[in-house]
C-alpha positions as CSV (number, residue, x, y, z in Angstrom):
1,M,129.5,81.0,98.2
2,I,126.0,82.6,97.8
3,N,124.2,84.7,100.4
4,I,120.5,83.7,100.8
5,I,118.9,86.8,102.3
6,L,115.5,86.3,104.0
7,C,113.4,89.4,103.5
8,G,110.2,88.4,105.1
9,G,108.6,90.0,108.1
10,S,106.9,93.3,108.7
11,G,109.0,94.6,111.7
12,T,105.9,95.6,113.7
13,R,108.1,96.3,116.8
14,L,109.5,99.4,115.0
15,W,106.1,100.8,114.0
16,P,105.4,103.5,112.8
17,I,108.8,103.7,111.0
18,S,108.3,100.1,109.8
19,R,105.1,99.1,107.9
20,T,104.0,96.0,106.0
21,L,104.8,97.7,102.7
22,M,108.0,99.3,104.0
23,P,109.4,96.9,106.7
24,K,112.4,97.9,108.8
25,Q,115.0,96.1,106.7
26,F,114.4,98.6,103.9
27,V,114.1,101.8,105.9
28,K,117.3,103.9,105.6
29,L,118.2,104.3,109.3
30,F,122.0,104.4,109.1
31,D,123.7,107.1,107.0
32,E,121.0,106.8,104.4
33,Q,121.5,103.1,104.1
34,S,119.1,100.3,105.0
35,L,119.8,97.2,107.1
36,F,119.2,95.3,103.8
37,Q,121.8,97.3,102.0
38,L,124.3,96.9,104.9
39,T,123.7,93.1,104.8
40,V,124.4,93.0,101.1
41,K,127.6,95.1,101.4
42,R,128.9,93.2,104.4
43,N,128.3,89.7,102.9
44,S,129.4,90.7,99.3
45,K,133.0,90.7,100.7
46,V,132.8,86.9,101.0
47,C,129.9,85.9,98.8
48,D,129.8,85.9,95.0
49,S,126.1,86.8,94.7
50,Q,122.8,87.3,96.5
51,F,119.7,85.1,96.5
52,I,116.8,87.2,97.7
53,I,113.7,85.5,99.2
54,S,110.7,87.8,99.5
55,N,107.2,88.6,98.7
56,T,106.2,90.7,95.6
57,E,106.2,94.0,97.4
58,Q,109.6,93.5,99.0
59,Y,111.0,92.2,95.7
60,F,110.7,95.7,94.2
61,L,112.1,97.4,97.2
62,A,115.1,95.0,97.0
63,L,115.5,95.6,93.3
64,D,115.7,99.4,93.8
65,Q,118.1,99.2,96.8
66,L,120.4,96.7,95.0
67,E,120.5,99.0,92.0
68,E,121.7,101.8,94.3
69,L,124.6,99.5,95.3
70,N,125.2,98.5,91.7
71,K,124.6,94.8,92.5
72,T,123.3,93.0,89.5
73,N,124.4,89.4,90.0
74,N,121.3,88.4,92.0
75,K,118.7,85.6,92.2
76,Y,115.1,86.0,93.4
77,L,112.5,83.7,94.8
78,L,109.0,85.2,95.5
79,E,106.7,83.6,98.0
80,P,103.0,84.4,97.7
81,I,102.5,83.6,101.4
82,G,105.0,83.1,104.1
83,R,105.6,79.5,105.5
84,N,108.5,80.4,107.8
85,T,112.2,79.8,107.2
86,A,112.5,76.1,106.6
87,P,110.4,76.1,103.3
88,A,111.9,79.4,102.2
89,I,115.5,78.1,102.6
90,A,114.6,74.7,101.0
91,L,113.1,76.3,97.9
92,A,116.2,78.4,97.4
93,C,118.5,75.4,97.9
94,M,116.6,73.5,95.3
95,A,117.6,76.1,92.8
96,L,121.3,75.7,93.6
97,G,124.0,73.0,93.0
98,K,124.2,70.5,95.8
99,D,127.8,71.4,96.7
100,E,127.1,75.2,96.6
101,I,127.9,76.7,100.0
102,V,125.2,79.1,101.2
103,L,125.3,81.7,103.9
104,V,121.7,82.2,105.2
105,T,121.1,85.6,106.8
106,P,118.2,87.7,107.8
107,S,118.1,91.1,106.1
108,D,117.5,93.2,109.2
109,H,120.4,92.6,111.5
110,L,123.3,94.9,112.3
111,I,126.9,93.6,112.6
112,K,129.6,96.2,113.4
113,D,132.7,94.2,114.0
114,E,133.3,93.1,110.4
115,D,136.9,92.0,110.9
116,E,135.8,89.5,113.5
117,Y,132.7,88.6,111.4
118,K,135.1,87.7,108.5
119,K,137.0,85.3,110.8
120,V,133.8,83.7,112.0
121,L,132.6,83.1,108.4
122,E,136.0,81.5,107.5
123,K,135.6,79.0,110.4
124,A,132.0,78.3,109.4
125,E,133.1,77.7,105.8
126,E,135.6,75.1,107.0
127,L,132.9,73.3,108.9
128,A,130.4,73.6,106.1
129,K,132.8,72.0,103.6
130,E,132.9,69.0,106.0
131,D,129.2,68.5,105.5
132,N,128.1,70.2,108.7
133,L,125.1,72.5,109.2
134,V,126.6,75.5,110.9
135,T,124.8,78.0,113.0
136,F,126.2,81.2,114.5
137,G,125.9,81.7,118.2
138,I,126.2,85.3,119.4
139,T,128.4,85.7,122.5
140,P,125.9,87.1,125.0
141,T,126.7,90.4,126.8
142,F,123.8,90.3,129.2
143,A,121.0,88.1,130.4
144,E,118.6,88.6,127.4
145,T,115.1,87.1,127.7
146,G,114.0,88.0,124.2
147,F,116.3,85.5,122.3
148,G,116.5,81.8,122.0
149,Y,119.8,80.2,123.1
150,I,122.2,77.6,121.7
151,E,124.0,75.4,124.3
152,S,127.3,74.1,123.1
153,I,129.5,71.3,124.5
154,K,132.3,73.3,126.2
155,D,135.5,74.0,124.2
156,S,134.0,72.6,121.0
157,Y,131.8,73.5,118.1
158,Y,129.3,70.7,118.9
159,V,125.7,71.7,119.8
160,K,124.3,70.1,122.9
161,A,120.8,71.7,122.8
162,F,118.6,74.6,121.6
163,H,116.6,76.5,124.2
164,E,113.6,78.7,123.8
165,K,113.4,82.2,125.2
166,P,114.2,81.9,129.0
167,D,112.9,83.8,132.0
168,S,115.4,86.3,133.6
169,K,116.7,83.8,136.2
170,T,117.4,81.1,133.5
171,A,119.0,83.7,131.2
172,Q,121.4,84.7,134.0
173,S,122.3,81.1,134.5
174,Y,123.1,80.8,130.8
175,L,125.3,83.9,130.9
176,D,127.1,82.6,133.9
177,A,127.7,79.1,132.4
178,G,129.7,80.5,129.5
179,N,128.7,78.0,126.9
180,Y,125.3,79.4,125.9
181,Y,124.9,81.7,122.9
182,W,122.1,83.9,121.5
183,N,120.5,82.2,118.4
184,S,121.3,84.6,115.6
185,G,119.2,83.0,112.9
186,M,122.2,82.8,110.6
187,F,123.4,79.6,109.0
188,M,126.0,78.1,106.6
189,F,125.9,74.8,104.8
190,K,126.1,73.0,101.5
191,A,122.7,73.3,99.7
192,G,122.5,69.5,99.2
193,V,123.4,68.7,102.8
194,F,120.6,70.8,104.1
195,L,118.1,69.3,101.7
196,E,119.2,65.8,102.7
197,E,118.7,66.5,106.4
198,L,115.4,68.2,105.7
199,K,114.3,65.1,103.8
200,I,115.2,62.9,106.8
201,Y,113.7,65.0,109.6
202,S,110.9,66.9,108.0
203,P,110.0,64.8,104.9
204,E,106.6,66.5,104.4
205,I,108.2,69.9,104.1
206,Y,110.8,68.5,101.8
207,E,108.3,66.8,99.4
208,S,105.8,69.6,99.3
209,S,108.6,72.1,98.7
210,L,110.0,70.0,95.9
211,T,106.6,69.8,94.3
212,A,106.1,73.6,94.6
213,Y,109.6,74.3,93.2
214,N,109.1,71.9,90.2
215,K,105.8,73.6,89.4
216,S,107.1,77.1,89.8
217,K,107.6,79.7,87.0
218,K,111.4,80.1,86.4
219,D,112.4,83.0,84.3
220,N,114.6,85.7,85.8
221,V,112.6,85.2,89.0
222,I,111.4,82.0,90.6
223,R,107.7,82.5,91.4
224,I,105.9,79.9,93.5
225,A,102.2,79.4,93.0
226,H,99.9,80.4,95.9
227,D,98.2,77.0,96.3
228,D,101.5,75.1,96.1
229,M,103.1,77.4,98.8
230,A,100.0,76.9,101.0
231,N,100.4,73.2,100.8
232,I,103.9,73.4,102.4
233,P,103.8,72.9,106.3
234,E,104.9,76.0,108.1
235,D,108.0,75.6,110.3
236,S,111.2,77.3,111.2
237,I,114.6,75.8,110.2
238,D,115.4,75.4,113.9
239,F,112.4,73.1,114.5
240,A,112.4,71.4,111.2
241,V,116.1,70.5,111.0
242,M,118.7,72.1,113.3
243,E,117.3,70.8,116.6
244,K,117.1,67.2,115.2
245,S,120.1,66.8,112.9
246,Q,123.4,65.2,114.2
247,K,125.4,67.4,111.8
248,V,124.9,70.7,113.5
249,K,127.9,72.8,114.7
250,V,127.9,76.3,116.3
251,V,130.5,78.9,115.8
252,P,130.8,81.4,118.7
253,S,130.5,84.9,117.3
254,D,131.6,88.0,119.2
255,I,130.8,90.4,116.3
256,N,129.0,93.3,117.9
257,W,125.6,92.1,116.6
258,S,122.1,93.5,117.1
259,D,118.8,92.4,115.6
260,V,117.5,96.0,116.0
261,G,114.3,94.4,117.2
262,S,113.0,97.3,119.2
263,F,113.3,101.1,119.6
264,D,115.4,100.5,122.7
265,A,117.8,98.4,120.5
266,L,117.7,101.0,117.8
267,F,118.5,103.8,120.3
268,E,121.8,102.0,121.2
269,E,122.9,102.0,117.6
270,L,122.2,105.5,116.5
271,P,124.7,108.4,116.9
272,K,123.9,110.9,119.7
273,D,124.5,114.5,120.7
274,I,126.3,115.6,124.0
275,N,123.0,115.1,125.9
276,G,122.6,111.6,124.8
277,N,119.7,112.4,122.4
278,T,119.8,110.8,118.9
279,L,121.0,113.2,116.3
280,N,118.2,115.0,114.5
281,D,118.4,118.4,112.7
282,K,114.8,119.1,113.5
283,H,114.9,118.3,117.2
284,I,114.9,121.4,119.5
285,S,116.0,120.2,122.9
286,I,115.7,122.2,126.1
287,N,117.2,120.3,129.1
288,S,116.3,117.0,127.5
289,K,118.5,113.9,127.8
290,N,118.8,110.4,126.5
291,N,115.8,110.5,124.1
292,L,115.3,108.8,120.8
293,V,113.8,111.4,118.6
294,Y,112.9,110.4,115.0
295,G,111.2,112.6,112.5
296,K,112.1,114.2,109.2
297,D,109.2,116.5,108.3
298,K,108.3,118.4,111.4
299,Y,110.3,120.2,114.1
300,I,110.1,118.3,117.4
301,S,110.6,120.2,120.6
302,T,111.3,118.6,123.9
303,I,111.5,120.4,127.3
304,D,112.8,118.8,130.6
305,V,112.2,115.2,129.4
306,K,114.5,112.2,129.4
307,D,114.5,108.5,128.5
308,L,111.7,108.9,125.9
309,I,111.1,107.4,122.5
310,I,109.4,109.9,120.2
311,V,108.7,108.8,116.6
312,D,106.9,111.0,114.1
313,T,106.2,109.8,110.5
314,G,103.7,112.4,109.3
315,D,100.6,110.2,109.7
316,A,101.4,108.6,113.1
317,L,103.1,109.7,116.3
318,L,104.5,107.3,118.9
319,V,105.6,108.4,122.4
320,S,107.0,105.7,124.8
321,K,109.2,105.4,127.8
322,K,112.5,103.7,127.0
323,G,112.3,100.2,128.3
324,S,108.6,99.8,127.2
325,S,109.0,99.8,123.4
326,Q,108.4,96.1,123.2
327,K,104.7,97.0,123.8
328,V,104.6,98.6,120.3
329,K,103.2,95.3,119.0
330,Q,100.1,95.9,121.2
331,V,99.6,99.3,119.6
332,V,99.8,97.7,116.1
333,N,97.1,95.2,117.1
334,E,94.9,98.1,118.1
335,I,95.7,100.1,114.9
336,K,94.7,97.1,112.7
337,K,91.2,97.3,114.1
338,T,90.4,100.7,112.7
339,T,92.9,101.9,110.2
340,D,95.5,100.9,107.5
341,L,98.4,102.7,109.3
342,H,100.1,99.4,110.1
343,N,100.3,98.7,106.3
344,I,101.6,101.7,104.4
345,H,103.2,105.1,104.8
346,L,102.1,108.4,103.3
347,T,104.8,107.8,100.7
348,A,104.3,104.3,99.1
349,H,107.0,102.7,97.0
350,R,105.8,100.9,93.9
351,P,107.8,99.0,91.1
352,W,107.2,102.0,88.8
353,G,108.0,104.8,91.3
354,T,106.3,106.3,94.3
355,Y,103.1,108.1,95.4
356,T,102.6,110.4,98.4
357,V,99.2,111.1,99.9
358,L,98.8,114.9,100.5
359,E,95.2,114.9,101.6
360,D,92.8,112.1,102.3
361,T,89.2,113.2,103.2
362,P,85.8,111.5,102.6
363,G,84.9,112.2,99.0
364,Y,88.4,113.0,97.7
365,K,92.1,112.2,97.9
366,I,95.1,114.2,96.6
367,K,98.5,112.6,95.7
368,T,101.8,113.4,94.1
369,I,102.9,110.6,91.8
370,V,106.4,110.0,90.5
371,V,106.9,107.6,87.6
372,K,110.5,106.5,86.9
373,P,111.8,106.7,83.3
374,G,110.9,103.7,81.2
375,K,108.2,102.6,83.7
376,K,104.4,102.4,83.4
377,L,101.5,101.7,85.7
378,S,99.2,98.8,85.1
379,L,96.4,99.1,82.6
380,Q,93.5,99.5,85.0
381,K,90.1,100.9,85.9
382,H,88.2,102.0,89.1
383,Y,84.6,101.5,90.1
384,H,84.2,104.2,92.7
385,R,86.3,107.2,91.7
386,N,87.1,109.7,88.9
387,E,90.7,111.0,88.5
388,H,92.3,114.3,87.4
389,W,96.0,114.2,86.5
390,I,98.0,117.4,86.3
391,V,101.6,117.0,85.1
392,V,104.2,119.0,87.0
393,S,107.4,117.9,85.3
394,G,108.4,115.4,82.6
395,T,106.1,114.2,79.8
396,A,103.5,111.6,80.6
397,T,102.1,109.2,78.0
398,V,98.4,108.7,79.0
399,T,96.1,106.1,77.6
400,V,92.3,106.5,78.2
401,G,90.1,104.0,76.4
402,D,91.3,103.8,72.8
403,T,93.1,107.2,72.9
404,T,96.8,107.7,73.8
405,K,98.3,111.2,74.1
406,L,101.2,113.1,75.6
407,I,100.6,115.3,78.6
408,R,103.2,118.0,79.3
409,P,104.0,120.2,82.3
410,N,101.0,122.3,83.3
411,E,98.6,120.2,81.2
412,S,96.0,117.9,82.6
413,T,93.6,115.0,81.7
414,Y,90.5,113.5,83.2
415,I,89.6,109.8,83.7
416,K,86.0,109.0,84.3
417,M,84.9,106.3,86.7
418,G,85.1,102.9,85.0
419,E,87.3,104.0,82.1
420,I,90.3,101.8,81.2
421,H,93.5,103.9,81.5
422,R,97.2,103.8,81.9
423,L,100.1,106.2,82.7
424,S,103.6,105.7,81.2
425,N,106.9,107.5,81.2
426,E,108.7,107.0,77.9
427,G,111.1,109.9,78.6
428,K,114.5,110.2,80.2
429,I,113.5,112.1,83.4
430,P,110.9,111.2,86.1
431,V,107.3,112.2,85.5
432,V,105.8,114.1,88.4
433,L,102.1,114.8,88.6
434,I,99.3,115.7,90.9
435,E,96.4,113.2,91.1
436,A,93.1,114.3,92.5
437,Q,90.7,111.4,93.1
438,V,87.0,112.3,93.5
439,G,84.4,109.6,94.5
440,E,82.5,107.9,97.3
441,Y,85.5,105.5,97.9
442,T,89.2,106.2,97.3
443,G,90.8,103.2,98.8
444,E,93.9,101.6,97.2
445,D,92.0,98.3,96.7
446,D,89.7,100.0,94.1
447,I,92.0,99.0,91.3
448,V,91.1,96.4,88.7
449,R,94.4,95.5,86.8
450,L,93.9,94.3,83.2
451,E,97.6,94.2,82.3
452,D,100.7,94.7,84.4
453,D,104.4,94.6,83.6
454,F,105.2,93.5,87.2
455,N,102.8,90.5,87.4
456,R,100.7,91.9,90.2
457,N,97.1,90.8,90.7
């Protein structure tokens, strides 16, 4: 069995913790582990390998976090643009044998009852081997209006209908009926059976996905061309196949599941102190109760407050009442109008390492840059800024124009605007340097890449 892990999505409901270039599934929220890592560890107990579906930025995040888990038996498929879950799963299944059983899971869900989860997977595998398309229905614990529902035929695994997100009265009726389940977005089936059903019920998605797959670059990573991906109709697996097929079964799953889809949901999952506040070494609490307090850099003091969500990430601060955190998406929509705060953190992760913005002021920007051993930045130039590099530790190999030289700790170099340059780390320890950019524009999009080890544009 192989675990297809869907890594798409930017997790805007958990902004400012989650950003486009560091979505919630890769943020280490639980004992210095991410939801993505917990997904891999959980499913590795029953699956032989992982098949990661992501965009380019998420691919490198996944690589780093899989390396931390010492997981090397992985497949990757990179989407230049998202077309929802049906095309993503179809493209992955086209790379597998038709009788390969796949477990399709999101990368950002939490499952705490792993013993019951194992039993659920065993039953799903039985049904999948009989050529069924299996979905997992989460046993509801309250009348949730934020999830879709699966209605089963009572006392059986047969699906009667799928239902969109209900109003509160309808959700309560589903809960009372006892044969309705939250739609988890997890599936199990043979790769070939899914493709056959997709071909029957959504032939345009099937044919355009097959064309895109056949034209893709297939080395260690399957890379789909942008135009070929854009030609695939956008649709979810539910609409494209599951709601139409006659082969669908649902396995009731009482597995202590959460999609961690809001700060209210996150609050329920984090450990707390005796006053019900989330544990945080930098939180000073005076008569404050039942608050989610997140922040790693600054001390956060609260006095006589309760039921608040307080999130500090250095460049953004969110304060909300508990129960109102679903409105964070509205904040993100406003943020997009004026800044790039929805997109990136002060510390940005790149395939070669990280950079952290220390100061960003009109006319100049100061960063720390960390380059991992054996890695190098793209061969590049800038049109609007000059750069000064000062090495703090390690030995940097610096190419400027036709000249390549070593820069050691407490040494520096200067790159004029428009000069072609590159930074490499050929040593055994990380290179740490300070970069000072000076110019009329210091945005991250002022990079012209001439060569790149990581196939970025």
